MARKOLTI-730375 format. One record per atom (N, C-alpha, C): x, y, z; chain; residue number from 1. Coordinates in steps of 0.001 Angstrom, whole numbers. Atoms other than C-alpha are relative to their C-alpha. Layout:
N
<r><px>X</px><py>Y</py><pz>Z</pz><chaine>A</chaine><num>NUM</num></r>
...
This chain:
59
<r><px>901</px><py>-871</py><pz>-508</pz><chaine>A</chaine><num>1</num></r>
<r><px>-125</px><py>-301</py><pz>301</pz><chaine>A</chaine><num>1</num></r>
<r><px>804</px><py>1161</py><pz>-659</pz><chaine>A</chaine><num>1</num></r>
<r><px>-650</px><py>-981</py><pz>395</pz><chaine>A</chaine><num>2</num></r>
<r><px>1283</px><py>3219</py><pz>-988</pz><chaine>A</chaine><num>2</num></r>
<r><px>-153</px><py>591</py><pz>1475</pz><chaine>A</chaine><num>2</num></r>
<r><px>462</px><py>-511</py><pz>-1559</pz><chaine>A</chaine><num>3</num></r>
<r><px>1351</px><py>5748</py><pz>2002</pz><chaine>A</chaine><num>3</num></r>
<r><px>-849</px><py>1286</py><pz>-281</pz><chaine>A</chaine><num>3</num></r>
<r><px>1103</px><py>-708</py><pz>269</pz><chaine>A</chaine><num>4</num></r>
<r><px>-801</px><py>8129</py><pz>-93</pz><chaine>A</chaine><num>4</num></r>
<r><px>-1061</px><py>-297</py><pz>-351</pz><chaine>A</chaine><num>4</num></r>
<r><px>1413</px><py>743</py><pz>611</pz><chaine>A</chaine><num>5</num></r>
<r><px>-3448</px><py>5629</py><pz>-728</pz><chaine>A</chaine><num>5</num></r>
<r><px>-1351</px><py>563</py><pz>827</pz><chaine>A</chaine><num>5</num></r>
<r><px>1274</px><py>52</py><pz>-607</pz><chaine>A</chaine><num>6</num></r>
<r><px>-7271</px><py>6052</py><pz>442</pz><chaine>A</chaine><num>6</num></r>
<r><px>-118</px><py>-772</py><pz>618</pz><chaine>A</chaine><num>6</num></r>
<r><px>-7</px><py>1428</py><pz>-996</pz><chaine>A</chaine><num>7</num></r>
<r><px>-7768</px><py>3774</py><pz>3161</pz><chaine>A</chaine><num>7</num></r>
<r><px>-1690</px><py>65</py><pz>310</pz><chaine>A</chaine><num>7</num></r>
<r><px>1049</px><py>-390</py><pz>-331</pz><chaine>A</chaine><num>8</num></r>
<r><px>-11120</px><py>5189</py><pz>4205</pz><chaine>A</chaine><num>8</num></r>
<r><px>-912</px><py>1349</py><pz>-970</pz><chaine>A</chaine><num>8</num></r>
<r><px>625</px><py>-1445</py><pz>977</pz><chaine>A</chaine><num>9</num></r>
<r><px>-13309</px><py>6702</py><pz>1058</pz><chaine>A</chaine><num>9</num></r>
<r><px>-1198</px><py>1101</py><pz>826</pz><chaine>A</chaine><num>9</num></r>
<r><px>1122</px><py>-1148</py><pz>-764</pz><chaine>A</chaine><num>10</num></r>
<r><px>-16389</px><py>7979</py><pz>3527</pz><chaine>A</chaine><num>10</num></r>
<r><px>474</px><py>1483</py><pz>384</pz><chaine>A</chaine><num>10</num></r>
<r><px>-995</px><py>-1559</py><pz>-774</pz><chaine>A</chaine><num>11</num></r>
<r><px>-13814</px><py>10223</py><pz>5642</pz><chaine>A</chaine><num>11</num></r>
<r><px>717</px><py>338</py><pz>-797</pz><chaine>A</chaine><num>11</num></r>
<r><px>-1626</px><py>-244</py><pz>645</pz><chaine>A</chaine><num>12</num></r>
<r><px>-11244</px><py>10288</py><pz>3039</pz><chaine>A</chaine><num>12</num></r>
<r><px>1220</px><py>225</py><pz>994</pz><chaine>A</chaine><num>12</num></r>
<r><px>-1433</px><py>354</py><pz>-578</pz><chaine>A</chaine><num>13</num></r>
<r><px>-8534</px><py>8993</py><pz>4981</pz><chaine>A</chaine><num>13</num></r>
<r><px>713</px><py>-720</py><pz>-299</pz><chaine>A</chaine><num>13</num></r>
<r><px>-898</px><py>447</py><pz>711</pz><chaine>A</chaine><num>14</num></r>
<r><px>-5215</px><py>8564</py><pz>3782</pz><chaine>A</chaine><num>14</num></r>
<r><px>965</px><py>-886</py><pz>971</pz><chaine>A</chaine><num>14</num></r>
<r><px>-916</px><py>775</py><pz>-1159</pz><chaine>A</chaine><num>15</num></r>
<r><px>-2904</px><py>5618</py><pz>5108</pz><chaine>A</chaine><num>15</num></r>
<r><px>1013</px><py>709</py><pz>994</pz><chaine>A</chaine><num>15</num></r>
<r><px>-725</px><py>-1127</py><pz>-895</pz><chaine>A</chaine><num>16</num></r>
<r><px>-655</px><py>8324</py><pz>5923</pz><chaine>A</chaine><num>16</num></r>
<r><px>-450</px><py>461</py><pz>1026</pz><chaine>A</chaine><num>16</num></r>
<r><px>803</px><py>-600</py><pz>-992</pz><chaine>A</chaine><num>17</num></r>
<r><px>-2915</px><py>9732</py><pz>8073</pz><chaine>A</chaine><num>17</num></r>
<r><px>-248</px><py>-1204</py><pz>1351</pz><chaine>A</chaine><num>17</num></r>
<r><px>319</px><py>1199</py><pz>-1354</pz><chaine>A</chaine><num>18</num></r>
<r><px>-3748</px><py>6339</py><pz>10213</pz><chaine>A</chaine><num>18</num></r>
<r><px>1318</px><py>-663</py><pz>628</pz><chaine>A</chaine><num>18</num></r>
<r><px>-1556</px><py>990</py><pz>-407</pz><chaine>A</chaine><num>19</num></r>
<r><px>242</px><py>5197</py><pz>10372</pz><chaine>A</chaine><num>19</num></r>
<r><px>193</px><py>1014</py><pz>879</pz><chaine>A</chaine><num>19</num></r>
<r><px>136</px><py>-1231</py><pz>-1109</pz><chaine>A</chaine><num>20</num></r>
<r><px>563</px><py>8839</py><pz>12223</pz><chaine>A</chaine><num>20</num></r>
<r><px>-249</px><py>-602</py><pz>1065</pz><chaine>A</chaine><num>20</num></r>
<r><px>511</px><py>-284</py><pz>-1046</pz><chaine>A</chaine><num>21</num></r>
<r><px>-1692</px><py>8229</py><pz>14230</pz><chaine>A</chaine><num>21</num></r>
<r><px>484</px><py>-1324</py><pz>1418</pz><chaine>A</chaine><num>21</num></r>
<r><px>-321</px><py>1871</py><pz>-924</pz><chaine>A</chaine><num>22</num></r>
<r><px>-538</px><py>4062</py><pz>15406</pz><chaine>A</chaine><num>22</num></r>
<r><px>921</px><py>839</py><pz>295</pz><chaine>A</chaine><num>22</num></r>
<r><px>-1069</px><py>-152</py><pz>-588</pz><chaine>A</chaine><num>23</num></r>
<r><px>2626</px><py>5694</py><pz>15966</pz><chaine>A</chaine><num>23</num></r>
<r><px>-40</px><py>1084</py><pz>863</pz><chaine>A</chaine><num>23</num></r>
<r><px>-363</px><py>-962</py><pz>-703</pz><chaine>A</chaine><num>24</num></r>
<r><px>1982</px><py>8658</py><pz>17761</pz><chaine>A</chaine><num>24</num></r>
<r><px>-947</px><py>-9</py><pz>1560</pz><chaine>A</chaine><num>24</num></r>
<r><px>1011</px><py>624</py><pz>-1029</pz><chaine>A</chaine><num>25</num></r>
<r><px>-930</px><py>7101</py><pz>19984</pz><chaine>A</chaine><num>25</num></r>
<r><px>261</px><py>-1517</py><pz>511</pz><chaine>A</chaine><num>25</num></r>
<r><px>-480</px><py>1120</py><pz>-789</pz><chaine>A</chaine><num>26</num></r>
<r><px>851</px><py>4126</py><pz>20407</pz><chaine>A</chaine><num>26</num></r>
<r><px>-1715</px><py>-1516</py><pz>-886</pz><chaine>A</chaine><num>26</num></r>
<r><px>1317</px><py>727</py><pz>238</pz><chaine>A</chaine><num>27</num></r>
<r><px>-2864</px><py>2460</py><pz>18830</pz><chaine>A</chaine><num>27</num></r>
<r><px>354</px><py>-1718</py><pz>-752</pz><chaine>A</chaine><num>27</num></r>
<r><px>14</px><py>1151</py><pz>303</pz><chaine>A</chaine><num>28</num></r>
<r><px>-3746</px><py>-1186</py><pz>18549</pz><chaine>A</chaine><num>28</num></r>
<r><px>-624</px><py>-901</py><pz>-951</pz><chaine>A</chaine><num>28</num></r>
<r><px>1249</px><py>797</py><pz>859</pz><chaine>A</chaine><num>29</num></r>
<r><px>-6806</px><py>-1902</py><pz>17227</pz><chaine>A</chaine><num>29</num></r>
<r><px>-907</px><py>593</py><pz>-603</pz><chaine>A</chaine><num>29</num></r>
<r><px>963</px><py>-584</py><pz>610</pz><chaine>A</chaine><num>30</num></r>
<r><px>-9509</px><py>-1171</py><pz>14675</pz><chaine>A</chaine><num>30</num></r>
<r><px>-346</px><py>1459</py><pz>534</pz><chaine>A</chaine><num>30</num></r>
<r><px>1391</px><py>-1209</py><pz>-900</pz><chaine>A</chaine><num>31</num></r>
<r><px>-11903</px><py>569</py><pz>16753</pz><chaine>A</chaine><num>31</num></r>
<r><px>885</px><py>1137</py><pz>457</pz><chaine>A</chaine><num>31</num></r>
<r><px>-398</px><py>-1310</py><pz>-299</pz><chaine>A</chaine><num>32</num></r>
<r><px>-9239</px><py>2872</py><pz>18151</pz><chaine>A</chaine><num>32</num></r>
<r><px>663</px><py>586</py><pz>-988</pz><chaine>A</chaine><num>32</num></r>
<r><px>-240</px><py>-246</py><pz>1134</pz><chaine>A</chaine><num>33</num></r>
<r><px>-7891</px><py>3406</py><pz>14815</pz><chaine>A</chaine><num>33</num></r>
<r><px>-1045</px><py>1479</py><pz>-394</pz><chaine>A</chaine><num>33</num></r>
<r><px>1430</px><py>-470</py><pz>499</pz><chaine>A</chaine><num>34</num></r>
<r><px>-11910</px><py>4684</py><pz>14291</pz><chaine>A</chaine><num>34</num></r>
<r><px>315</px><py>1315</py><pz>983</pz><chaine>A</chaine><num>34</num></r>
<r><px>603</px><py>-1048</py><pz>-1231</pz><chaine>A</chaine><num>35</num></r>
<r><px>-12118</px><py>6723</py><pz>17452</pz><chaine>A</chaine><num>35</num></r>
<r><px>1214</px><py>1379</py><pz>-504</pz><chaine>A</chaine><num>35</num></r>
<r><px>-1663</px><py>-1232</py><pz>325</pz><chaine>A</chaine><num>36</num></r>
<r><px>-7959</px><py>8855</py><pz>16488</pz><chaine>A</chaine><num>36</num></r>
<r><px>-751</px><py>790</py><pz>-1325</pz><chaine>A</chaine><num>36</num></r>
<r><px>84</px><py>-801</py><pz>976</pz><chaine>A</chaine><num>37</num></r>
<r><px>-9232</px><py>9320</py><pz>13020</pz><chaine>A</chaine><num>37</num></r>
<r><px>-1513</px><py>112</py><pz>-921</pz><chaine>A</chaine><num>37</num></r>
<r><px>925</px><py>285</py><pz>446</pz><chaine>A</chaine><num>38</num></r>
<r><px>-12403</px><py>8313</py><pz>12047</pz><chaine>A</chaine><num>38</num></r>
<r><px>-161</px><py>-746</py><pz>-1158</pz><chaine>A</chaine><num>38</num></r>
<r><px>-823</px><py>544</py><pz>1373</pz><chaine>A</chaine><num>39</num></r>
<r><px>-11033</px><py>5967</py><pz>9236</pz><chaine>A</chaine><num>39</num></r>
<r><px>-1710</px><py>-1045</py><pz>649</pz><chaine>A</chaine><num>39</num></r>
<r><px>580</px><py>1479</py><pz>-169</pz><chaine>A</chaine><num>40</num></r>
<r><px>-13516</px><py>2867</py><pz>9206</pz><chaine>A</chaine><num>40</num></r>
<r><px>-1346</px><py>-107</py><pz>829</pz><chaine>A</chaine><num>40</num></r>
<r><px>1370</px><py>-45</py><pz>-1376</pz><chaine>A</chaine><num>41</num></r>
<r><px>-16986</px><py>4531</py><pz>11365</pz><chaine>A</chaine><num>41</num></r>
<r><px>-1141</px><py>384</py><pz>-696</pz><chaine>A</chaine><num>41</num></r>
<r><px>1354</px><py>-250</py><pz>852</pz><chaine>A</chaine><num>42</num></r>
<r><px>-19334</px><py>4898</py><pz>8483</pz><chaine>A</chaine><num>42</num></r>
<r><px>-777</px><py>-1376</py><pz>-736</pz><chaine>A</chaine><num>42</num></r>
<r><px>325</px><py>1243</py><pz>1020</pz><chaine>A</chaine><num>43</num></r>
<r><px>-19582</px><py>1854</py><pz>5880</pz><chaine>A</chaine><num>43</num></r>
<r><px>795</px><py>-1186</py><pz>783</pz><chaine>A</chaine><num>43</num></r>
<r><px>-1109</px><py>1316</py><pz>-46</pz><chaine>A</chaine><num>44</num></r>
<r><px>-17024</px><py>-805</py><pz>7306</pz><chaine>A</chaine><num>44</num></r>
<r><px>877</px><py>-472</py><pz>-991</pz><chaine>A</chaine><num>44</num></r>
<r><px>-876</px><py>1008</py><pz>1062</pz><chaine>A</chaine><num>45</num></r>
<r><px>-15732</px><py>-1743</py><pz>4059</pz><chaine>A</chaine><num>45</num></r>
<r><px>1439</px><py>206</py><pz>451</pz><chaine>A</chaine><num>45</num></r>
<r><px>-1219</px><py>-378</py><pz>-294</pz><chaine>A</chaine><num>46</num></r>
<r><px>-12567</px><py>-378</py><pz>5012</pz><chaine>A</chaine><num>46</num></r>
<r><px>678</px><py>-734</py><pz>1218</pz><chaine>A</chaine><num>46</num></r>
<r><px>-102</px><py>144</py><pz>-1160</pz><chaine>A</chaine><num>47</num></r>
<r><px>-11795</px><py>-1922</py><pz>7939</pz><chaine>A</chaine><num>47</num></r>
<r><px>1231</px><py>-1294</py><pz>305</pz><chaine>A</chaine><num>47</num></r>
<r><px>-520</px><py>1032</py><pz>-43</pz><chaine>A</chaine><num>48</num></r>
<r><px>-10120</px><py>-5006</py><pz>6921</pz><chaine>A</chaine><num>48</num></r>
<r><px>1400</px><py>780</py><pz>-847</pz><chaine>A</chaine><num>48</num></r>
<r><px>-1326</px><py>-606</py><pz>637</pz><chaine>A</chaine><num>49</num></r>
<r><px>-7361</px><py>-2461</py><pz>5064</pz><chaine>A</chaine><num>49</num></r>
<r><px>516</px><py>933</py><pz>1157</pz><chaine>A</chaine><num>49</num></r>
<r><px>-260</px><py>-560</py><pz>-1059</pz><chaine>A</chaine><num>50</num></r>
<r><px>-7259</px><py>-691</py><pz>8401</pz><chaine>A</chaine><num>50</num></r>
<r><px>1206</px><py>-608</py><pz>932</pz><chaine>A</chaine><num>50</num></r>
<r><px>-968</px><py>942</py><pz>-589</pz><chaine>A</chaine><num>51</num></r>
<r><px>-6252</px><py>-3941</py><pz>9871</pz><chaine>A</chaine><num>51</num></r>
<r><px>1416</px><py>-180</py><pz>-458</pz><chaine>A</chaine><num>51</num></r>
<r><px>-1372</px><py>605</py><pz>917</pz><chaine>A</chaine><num>52</num></r>
<r><px>-3417</px><py>-4713</py><pz>7277</pz><chaine>A</chaine><num>52</num></r>
<r><px>1327</px><py>1253</py><pz>211</pz><chaine>A</chaine><num>52</num></r>
<r><px>-897</px><py>-842</py><pz>-453</pz><chaine>A</chaine><num>53</num></r>
<r><px>-1946</px><py>-1003</py><pz>8348</pz><chaine>A</chaine><num>53</num></r>
<r><px>459</px><py>-424</py><pz>1039</pz><chaine>A</chaine><num>53</num></r>
<r><px>-574</px><py>247</py><pz>-1211</pz><chaine>A</chaine><num>54</num></r>
<r><px>-2061</px><py>-1834</py><pz>11699</pz><chaine>A</chaine><num>54</num></r>
<r><px>1113</px><py>-925</py><pz>330</pz><chaine>A</chaine><num>54</num></r>
<r><px>-1328</px><py>912</py><pz>176</pz><chaine>A</chaine><num>55</num></r>
<r><px>-116</px><py>-4871</py><pz>11445</pz><chaine>A</chaine><num>55</num></r>
<r><px>1184</px><py>301</py><pz>-895</pz><chaine>A</chaine><num>55</num></r>
<r><px>-1261</px><py>175</py><pz>1015</pz><chaine>A</chaine><num>56</num></r>
<r><px>2428</px><py>-3751</py><pz>8656</pz><chaine>A</chaine><num>56</num></r>
<r><px>593</px><py>957</py><pz>1219</pz><chaine>A</chaine><num>56</num></r>
<r><px>-328</px><py>-987</py><pz>-460</pz><chaine>A</chaine><num>57</num></r>
<r><px>2888</px><py>-611</py><pz>11472</pz><chaine>A</chaine><num>57</num></r>
<r><px>860</px><py>-609</py><pz>1341</pz><chaine>A</chaine><num>57</num></r>
<r><px>-213</px><py>678</py><pz>-1429</pz><chaine>A</chaine><num>58</num></r>
<r><px>2987</px><py>-2885</py><pz>14921</pz><chaine>A</chaine><num>58</num></r>
<r><px>817</px><py>-795</py><pz>-207</pz><chaine>A</chaine><num>58</num></r>
<r><px>-838</px><py>1229</py><pz>433</pz><chaine>A</chaine><num>59</num></r>
<r><px>4219</px><py>-6069</py><pz>13130</pz><chaine>A</chaine><num>59</num></r>
<r><px>-979</px><py>-870</py><pz>440</pz><chaine>A</chaine><num>59</num></r>
C-alpha cells in the first residue's frame, strides 16, 4: 500500500494519516484507529485495510 492511498473513502482518510496516528498514539486496534481518525466509522468497508495497516506498523 502506498502512503498516499485513501484507506477510508467515506471520511477521506489516507494511509499516511492512519500510520501517523498509530505511531503517535500507540494504537493497537481497528476501533482505536476509528476513534483517533474517523476511519472505518461509516460503512466499515475499509476495516480489513485498517487492520492491514496496523499489522504493517505494529508487526
